DRENTORKOL-3810 file (N, C-alpha, C; in nm, 4 decimals):
REM DRENTORKOL-3810
@n.u->1.2848; n.v->9.7927; n.w->-3.2546; ca.u->1.3217; ca.v->9.6667; ca.w->-3.2020; c.u->1.2391; c.v->9.5540; c.w->-3.2581
@n.u->1.2914; n.v->9.4366; n.w->-3.2528; ca.u->1.2224; ca.v->9.3227; ca.w->-3.3080; c.u->1.1377; c.v->9.2616; c.w->-3.1908
@n.u->1.0129; n.v->9.2277; n.w->-3.2266; ca.u->0.9284; ca.v->9.1668; ca.w->-3.1231; c.u->0.9892; c.v->9.0336; c.w->-3.0809
@n.u->0.9662; n.v->8.9999; n.w->-2.9515; ca.u->1.0227; ca.v->8.8768; ca.w->-2.8893; c.u->0.9814; c.v->8.7537; c.w->-2.9697
@n.u->0.8562; n.v->8.7423; n.w->-3.0120; ca.u->0.8064; ca.v->8.6266; ca.w->-3.0838; c.u->0.8840; c.v->8.6121; c.w->-3.2157
@n.u->0.9006; n.v->8.7237; n.w->-3.2897; ca.u->0.9717; ca.v->8.7150; ca.w->-3.4181; c.u->1.1183; c.v->8.6745; c.w->-3.3971
@n.u->1.1779; n.v->8.7309; n.w->-3.2910; ca.u->1.3154; ca.v->8.6987; ca.w->-3.2593; c.u->1.3307; c.v->8.5483; c.w->-3.2302
@n.u->1.2422; n.v->8.4952; n.w->-3.1489; ca.u->1.2486; ca.v->8.3536; ca.w->-3.1134; c.u->1.2227; c.v->8.2649; c.w->-3.2365
@n.u->1.1262; n.v->8.3095; n.w->-3.3238; ca.u->1.0969; ca.v->8.2368; ca.w->-3.4436; c.u->1.2224; c.v->8.2341; c.w->-3.5339
@n.u->1.2889; n.v->8.3467; n.w->-3.5486; ca.u->1.4091; ca.v->8.3535; ca.w->-3.6270; c.u->1.5191; c.v->8.2691; c.w->-3.5696
@n.u->1.5258; n.v->8.2686; n.w->-3.4378; ca.u->1.6290; ca.v->8.1866; ca.w->-3.3684; c.u->1.6037; c.v->8.0353; c.w->-3.3924
@n.u->1.4773; n.v->8.0017; n.w->-3.3883; ca.u->1.4403; ca.v->7.8613; ca.w->-3.4116; c.u->1.4755; c.v->7.8188; c.w->-3.5552
@n.u->1.4500; n.v->7.9101; n.w->-3.6530; ca.u->1.4794; ca.v->7.8810; ca.w->-3.7938; c.u->1.6336; c.v->7.8671; c.w->-3.8096
@n.u->1.7102; n.v->7.9502; n.w->-3.7395; ca.u->1.8559; ca.v->7.9389; ca.w->-3.7505; c.u->1.9026; c.v->7.8081; c.w->-3.6887
@n.u->1.8468; n.v->7.7655; n.w->-3.5781; ca.u->1.8826; ca.v->7.6364; ca.w->-3.5185; c.u->1.8524; c.v->7.5254; c.w->-3.6148
@n.u->1.7377; n.v->7.5330; n.w->-3.6797; ca.u->1.6969; ca.v->7.4271; ca.w->-3.7761; c.u->1.7980; c.v->7.4242; c.w->-3.8913
@n.u->1.8347; n.v->7.5452; n.w->-3.9389; ca.u->1.9252; ca.v->7.5526; ca.w->-4.0558; c.u->2.0656; c.v->7.4955; c.w->-4.0148
@n.u->2.1083; n.v->7.5251; n.w->-3.8917; ca.u->2.2362; ca.v->7.4698; ca.w->-3.8438; c.u->2.2286; c.v->7.3194; c.w->-3.8283
@n.u->2.1202; n.v->7.2663; n.w->-3.7860; ca.u->2.0989; ca.v->7.1233; ca.w->-3.7747; c.u->2.1093; c.v->7.0576; c.w->-3.9130
@n.u->2.0410; n.v->7.1232; n.w->-4.0106; ca.u->2.0450; ca.v->7.0693; ca.w->-4.1476; c.u->2.1867; c.v->7.0717; c.w->-4.2051
@n.u->2.2605; n.v->7.1768; n.w->-4.1763; ca.u->2.3985; ca.v->7.1866; ca.w->-4.2225; c.u->2.4827; c.v->7.0788; c.w->-4.1566
@n.u->2.4636; n.v->7.0634; n.w->-4.0252; ca.u->2.5363; ca.v->6.9573; ca.w->-3.9533; c.u->2.5075; c.v->6.8209; c.w->-4.0034
@n.u->2.3777; n.v->6.7942; n.w->-4.0322; ca.u->2.3391; ca.v->6.6653; ca.w->-4.0866; c.u->2.4052; c.v->6.6398; c.w->-4.2260
@n.u->2.4023; n.v->6.7465; n.w->-4.3058; ca.u->2.4654; ca.v->6.7343; ca.w->-4.4411; c.u->2.6113; c.v->6.7037; c.w->-4.4301
@n.u->2.6783; n.v->6.7719; n.w->-4.3383; ca.u->2.8224; ca.v->6.7520; ca.w->-4.3193; c.u->2.8477; c.v->6.6084; c.w->-4.2668
@n.u->2.7673; n.v->6.5653; n.w->-4.1767; ca.u->2.7814; ca.v->6.4291; ca.w->-4.1237; c.u->2.7638; c.v->6.3236; c.w->-4.2278
@n.u->2.6560; n.v->6.3431; n.w->-4.3138; ca.u->2.6366; ca.v->6.2452; ca.w->-4.4235; c.u->2.7526; c.v->6.2450; c.w->-4.5194
@n.u->2.8055; n.v->6.3636; n.w->-4.5490; ca.u->2.9184; ca.v->6.3717; ca.w->-4.6392; c.u->3.0392; c.v->6.3037; c.w->-4.5810
@n.u->3.0616; n.v->6.3218; n.w->-4.4547; ca.u->3.1757; ca.v->6.2579; ca.w->-4.3875; c.u->3.1587; c.v->6.1075; c.w->-4.3850
@n.u->3.0397; n.v->6.0569; n.w->-4.3590; ca.u->3.0139; ca.v->5.9125; ca.w->-4.3591; c.u->3.0371; c.v->5.8547; c.w->-4.4969
@n.u->2.9931; n.v->5.9275; n.w->-4.5993; ca.u->3.0104; ca.v->5.8809; ca.w->-4.7370; c.u->3.1549; c.v->5.8749; c.w->-4.7707
@n.u->3.2320; n.v->5.9746; n.w->-4.7341; ca.u->3.3764; ca.v->5.9795; ca.w->-4.7578; c.u->3.4459; c.v->5.8647; c.w->-4.6828
@n.u->3.3998; n.v->5.8391; n.w->-4.5611; ca.u->3.4616; ca.v->5.7268; ca.w->-4.4836; c.u->3.4358; c.v->5.5953; c.w->-4.5516
@n.u->3.3114; n.v->5.5745; n.w->-4.6029; ca.u->3.2866; ca.v->5.4477; ca.w->-4.6759; c.u->3.3696; c.v->5.4398; c.w->-4.7996
@n.u->3.3879; n.v->5.5505; n.w->-4.8679; ca.u->3.4681; ca.v->5.5523; ca.w->-4.9912; c.u->3.6113; c.v->5.5143; c.w->-4.9565
@n.u->3.6657; n.v->5.5742; n.w->-4.8469; ca.u->3.8051; ca.v->5.5444; ca.w->-4.8079; c.u->3.8190; c.v->5.4011; c.w->-4.7671
@n.u->3.7206; n.v->5.3463; n.w->-4.6968; ca.u->3.7288; ca.v->5.2072; ca.w->-4.6562; c.u->3.7285; c.v->5.1144; c.w->-4.7754
@n.u->3.6511; n.v->5.1492; n.w->-4.8775; ca.u->3.6497; ca.v->5.0687; ca.w->-5.0026; c.u->3.7864; c.v->5.0776; c.w->-5.0709
@n.u->3.8444; n.v->5.1987; n.w->-5.0722; ca.u->3.9759; ca.v->5.2125; ca.w->-5.1326; c.u->4.0808; c.v->5.1321; c.w->-5.0577
@n.u->4.0742; n.v->5.1360; n.w->-4.9226; ca.u->4.1702; ca.v->5.0613; ca.w->-4.8428; c.u->4.1525; c.v->4.9115; c.w->-4.8686
@n.u->4.0282; n.v->4.8655; n.w->-4.8755; ca.u->3.9999; ca.v->4.7239; ca.w->-4.9022; c.u->4.0611; c.v->4.6873; c.w->-5.0371
@n.u->4.0411; n.v->4.7704; n.w->-5.1383; ca.u->4.0937; ca.v->4.7454; ca.w->-5.2737; c.u->4.2427; c.v->4.7369; c.w->-5.2669
@n.u->4.3071; n.v->4.8323; n.w->-5.2013; ca.u->4.4552; ca.v->4.8335; ca.w->-5.1921; c.u->4.5035; c.v->4.7096; c.w->-5.1216
@n.u->4.4329; n.v->4.6666; n.w->-5.0174; ca.u->4.4708; ca.v->4.5473; ca.w->-4.9428; c.u->4.4637; c.v->4.4241; c.w->-5.0330
@n.u->4.3532; n.v->4.4108; n.w->-5.1031; ca.u->4.3348; ca.v->4.2957; ca.w->-5.1958; c.u->4.4352; c.v->4.2986; c.w->-5.3075
@n.u->4.4683; n.v->4.4168; n.w->-5.3565; ca.u->4.5708; ca.v->4.4287; ca.w->-5.4634; c.u->4.7060; c.v->4.3848; c.w->-5.4093
@n.u->4.7435; n.v->4.4239; n.w->-5.2949; ca.u->4.8677; ca.v->4.3864; ca.w->-5.2299; c.u->4.8706; c.v->4.2361; c.w->-5.2029
@n.u->4.7567; n.v->4.1785; n.w->-5.1566; ca.u->4.7501; ca.v->4.0361; ca.w->-5.1306; c.u->4.7701; c.v->3.9568; c.w->-5.2636
@n.u->4.7078; n.v->4.0107; n.w->-5.3680; ca.u->4.7245; ca.v->3.9391; ca.w->-5.5023; c.u->4.8663; c.v->3.9453; c.w->-5.5453
@n.u->4.9338; n.v->4.0583; n.w->-5.5281; ca.u->5.0747; ca.v->4.0703; ca.w->-5.5653; c.u->5.1607; c.v->3.9718; c.w->-5.4848
@n.u->5.1313; n.v->3.9640; n.w->-5.3546; ca.u->5.2079; ca.v->3.8709; ca.w->-5.2713; c.u->5.1834; c.v->3.7281; c.w->-5.3134
@n.u->5.0600; n.v->3.6944; n.w->-5.3394; ca.u->5.0284; ca.v->3.5574; ca.w->-5.3855; c.u->5.1052; c.v->3.5237; c.w->-5.5179
@n.u->5.1063; n.v->3.6228; n.w->-5.6079; ca.u->5.1741; ca.v->3.6048; ca.w->-5.7326; c.u->5.3215; c.v->3.5838; c.w->-5.7147
@n.u->5.3832; n.v->3.6650; n.w->-5.6245; ca.u->5.5231; ca.v->3.6515; ca.w->-5.5981; c.u->5.5544; c.v->3.5181; c.w->-5.5312
@n.u->5.4671; n.v->3.4762; n.w->-5.4369; ca.u->5.4890; ca.v->3.3456; ca.w->-5.3731; c.u->5.4773; c.v->3.2342; c.w->-5.4725
@n.u->5.3851; n.v->3.2421; n.w->-5.5619; ca.u->5.3670; ca.v->3.1387; ca.w->-5.6684; c.u->5.4929; c.v->3.1318; c.w->-5.7595
@n.u->5.5424; n.v->3.2514; n.w->-5.7952; ca.u->5.6613; ca.v->3.2556; ca.w->-5.8766; c.u->5.7827; c.v->3.1949; c.w->-5.8036
@n.u->5.7925; n.v->3.2304; n.w->-5.6734; ca.u->5.9044; ca.v->3.1790; ca.w->-5.5941; c.u->5.8953; c.v->3.0286; c.w->-5.5811
@n.u->5.7805; n.v->2.9767; n.w->-5.5602; ca.u->5.7592; ca.v->2.8312; ca.w->-5.5517; c.u->5.7908; c.v->2.7639; c.w->-5.6855
@n.u->5.7498; n.v->2.8224; n.w->-5.7924; ca.u->5.7812; ca.v->2.7639; ca.w->-5.9232; c.u->5.9305; c.v->2.7656; c.w->-5.9450
@n.u->5.9995; n.v->2.8744; n.w->-5.9075; ca.u->6.1429; ca.v->2.8794; ca.w->-5.9206; c.u->6.2088; c.v->2.7735; c.w->-5.8379
@n.u->6.1662; n.v->2.7570; n.w->-5.7152; ca.u->6.2217; ca.v->2.6516; ca.w->-5.6275; c.u->6.2057; c.v->2.5169; c.w->-5.6868
@n.u->6.0884; n.v->2.4848; n.w->-5.7432; ca.u->6.0626; ca.v->2.3543; ca.w->-5.8025; c.u->6.1549; c.v->2.3349; c.w->-5.9221
@n.u->6.1716; n.v->2.4347; n.w->-6.0054; ca.u->6.2551; ca.v->2.4256; ca.w->-6.1227; c.u->6.4000; c.v->2.4080; c.w->-6.0796
@n.u->6.4441; n.v->2.4854; n.w->-5.9815; ca.u->6.5807; ca.v->2.4725; ca.w->-5.9327; c.u->6.6088; c.v->2.3349; c.w->-5.8733
@n.u->6.5156; n.v->2.2862; n.w->-5.7989; ca.u->6.5255; ca.v->2.1578; ca.w->-5.7375; c.u->6.5346; c.v->2.0486; c.w->-5.8460
@n.u->6.4507; n.v->2.0574; n.w->-5.9470; ca.u->6.4488; ca.v->1.9620; ca.w->-6.0565; c.u->6.5808; c.v->1.9640; c.w->-6.1307
@n.u->6.6324; n.v->2.0854; n.w->-6.1575; ca.u->6.7606; ca.v->2.0974; ca.w->-6.2249; c.u->6.8753; c.v->2.0402; c.w->-6.1396
@n.u->6.8711; n.v->2.0626; n.w->-6.0133; ca.u->6.9710; ca.v->2.0106; ca.w->-5.9202; c.u->6.9690; c.v->1.8645; c.w->-5.9182
@n.u->6.8509; n.v->1.8038; n.w->-5.9171; ca.u->6.8429; ca.v->1.6572; ca.w->-5.9189; c.u->6.8976; c.v->1.5973; c.w->-6.0504
@n.u->6.8680; n.v->1.6668; n.w->-6.1596; ca.u->6.9184; ca.v->1.6231; ca.w->-6.2918; c.u->7.0708; c.v->1.6258; c.w->-6.2935
@n.u->7.1280; n.v->1.7320; n.w->-6.2411; ca.u->7.2710; ca.v->1.7455; ca.w->-6.2346; c.u->7.3334; c.v->1.6331; c.w->-6.1490
@n.u->7.2716; n.v->1.6098; n.w->-6.0349; ca.u->7.3163; ca.v->1.5029; ca.w->-5.9437; c.u->7.3122; c.v->1.3648; c.w->-6.0133
@n.u->7.2043; n.v->1.3398; n.w->-6.0858; ca.u->7.1913; ca.v->1.2136; ca.w->-6.1595; c.u->7.2904; c.v->1.2021; c.w->-6.2698
@n.u->7.3216; n.v->1.3123; n.w->-6.3371; ca.u->7.4227; ca.v->1.3051; ca.w->-6.4458; c.u->7.5615; c.v->1.2815; c.w->-6.3859
@n.u->7.5906; n.v->1.3333; n.w->-6.2669; ca.u->7.7164; ca.v->1.3088; ca.w->-6.2055; c.u->7.7325; c.v->1.1661; c.w->-6.1666
@n.u->7.6227; n.v->1.1053; n.w->-6.1167; ca.u->7.6266; ca.v->0.9650; ca.w->-6.0769; c.u->7.6460; c.v->0.8738; c.w->-6.1948
@n.u->7.5855; n.v->0.9062; n.w->-6.3045; ca.u->7.5949; ca.v->0.8177; ca.w->-6.4227; c.u->7.7263; c.v->0.8390; c.w->-6.5000
@n.u->7.7899; n.v->0.9503; n.w->-6.4751; ca.u->7.9160; ca.v->0.9781; ca.w->-6.5480; c.u->8.0311; c.v->0.8976; c.w->-6.4942
END
C-alpha cells in the first residue's frame, strides 16, 4: 500500500497539474476569442467600406442622371 502522506502528495500534484491544464485551456480560449473578435471587426469594417462605396456610386449615378435629365429638358425647351 501507498503511505497516506505519499498519496496526499501525489493527489496535490495532480490537482496542480489539472489547474495548470485548465489555465492553459482558458488562456487558449481567451486568445481565440480575441482573434475571432478581430476577425469580426475586420469583416464589419470591410462590409461598411463596401456599403460606403456602393452608396457613393449610387449618389454619383443619381447626380449624373439628374444632370442628363436637366440637359434633355433644356434641349426640349430650346427646340
